[in-house]
C-alpha positions as CSV (number, residue, x, y, z in Angstrom):
1,M,-10.1,3.8,-17.8
2,R,-7.0,4.2,-15.7
3,Y,-6.4,7.4,-13.8
4,A,-3.0,8.7,-12.7
5,M,-2.6,10.6,-9.5
6,V,0.1,12.6,-8.0
7,R,0.2,13.4,-4.3
8,E,3.1,15.2,-2.6
9,L,3.4,16.5,0.9
10,I,5.7,19.5,1.0
11,T,6.7,22.3,3.3
12,P,7.1,25.3,1.0
13,V,9.9,27.8,1.6
14,N,8.3,30.4,-0.8
15,N,5.1,30.8,-2.8
16,K,6.3,29.0,-5.9
17,Y,6.3,25.2,-6.5
18,I,7.1,23.2,-9.6
19,L,5.1,20.1,-10.0
20,N,6.3,17.3,-12.4
21,L,3.4,15.5,-13.9
22,P,3.5,11.9,-15.3
23,D,3.4,11.5,-19.1
24,E,-0.2,10.1,-18.8
25,M,-1.4,13.6,-17.9
26,I,0.2,15.5,-20.7
27,G,-2.5,17.1,-22.9
28,K,-5.3,16.4,-20.4
29,T,-7.2,18.7,-18.0
30,V,-5.9,18.2,-14.5
31,E,-7.0,19.6,-11.2
32,V,-4.4,20.9,-8.7
33,I,-5.5,21.4,-5.1
34,A,-3.4,22.9,-2.3
35,F,-4.5,23.0,1.3
36,E,-2.8,23.1,4.7
37,V,-2.7,20.0,6.8
38,D,-2.3,19.9,10.6
39,S,0.9,18.0,10.5
40,K,2.8,15.7,8.3
41,E,2.6,12.9,10.9
42,D,-1.2,13.1,11.0
43,V,-1.5,12.7,7.2
44,L,0.9,9.9,7.0
45,K,-0.5,7.8,9.9
46,V,-1.8,4.5,8.7
47,K,-4.5,2.8,10.8
48,P,-3.3,-0.6,12.0
49,T,-4.7,-3.5,10.1
50,Q,-7.4,-5.4,11.8
51,N,-6.9,-9.1,12.4
52,I,-9.4,-11.5,11.0
53,Q,-10.9,-12.2,14.4
54,D,-11.8,-8.5,14.9
55,I,-13.5,-8.5,11.5
56,K,-15.4,-11.7,12.2
57,E,-16.6,-10.3,15.6
58,R,-17.8,-7.0,14.0
59,Y,-19.8,-8.7,11.2
60,S,-21.1,-11.7,13.1
61,R,-24.2,-9.8,14.2
62,Y,-25.4,-9.5,10.6
63,P,-27.3,-12.3,8.9
64,I,-25.3,-14.5,6.5
65,I,-26.6,-14.1,3.0
66,S,-25.7,-16.4,0.1
67,H,-26.3,-15.8,-3.6
68,D,-24.9,-19.2,-4.6
69,N,-28.2,-20.3,-6.1
70,Y,-29.2,-17.0,-7.7
71,Q,-29.5,-17.0,-11.4
72,F,-30.3,-13.9,-13.4
73,N,-33.1,-14.2,-15.9
74,R,-32.9,-11.5,-18.6
75,D,-36.3,-12.3,-20.0
76,E,-37.9,-11.9,-16.6
77,A,-36.0,-8.7,-15.9
78,N,-37.2,-7.2,-19.2
79,D,-40.8,-8.3,-18.9
80,Y,-42.7,-5.0,-18.1
81,E,-46.2,-6.3,-18.5
């Protein structure tokens, strides 16, 4: 199932706003939420991407787990006795 989403950041000049919905939403129940944000800059800030070395250092303290040799046995999983 694919969901469509509309997100708009606006600074209203009055208490009415017209929202154009995509065709995928026509005839469906949609939820419209409006709330105040501190500033447009805070919402649009994207955290800088981490480089691969930072990620390796963060996760190096955890044990390495491999599921290469795992094989699911449906009969064993359904054996309730």
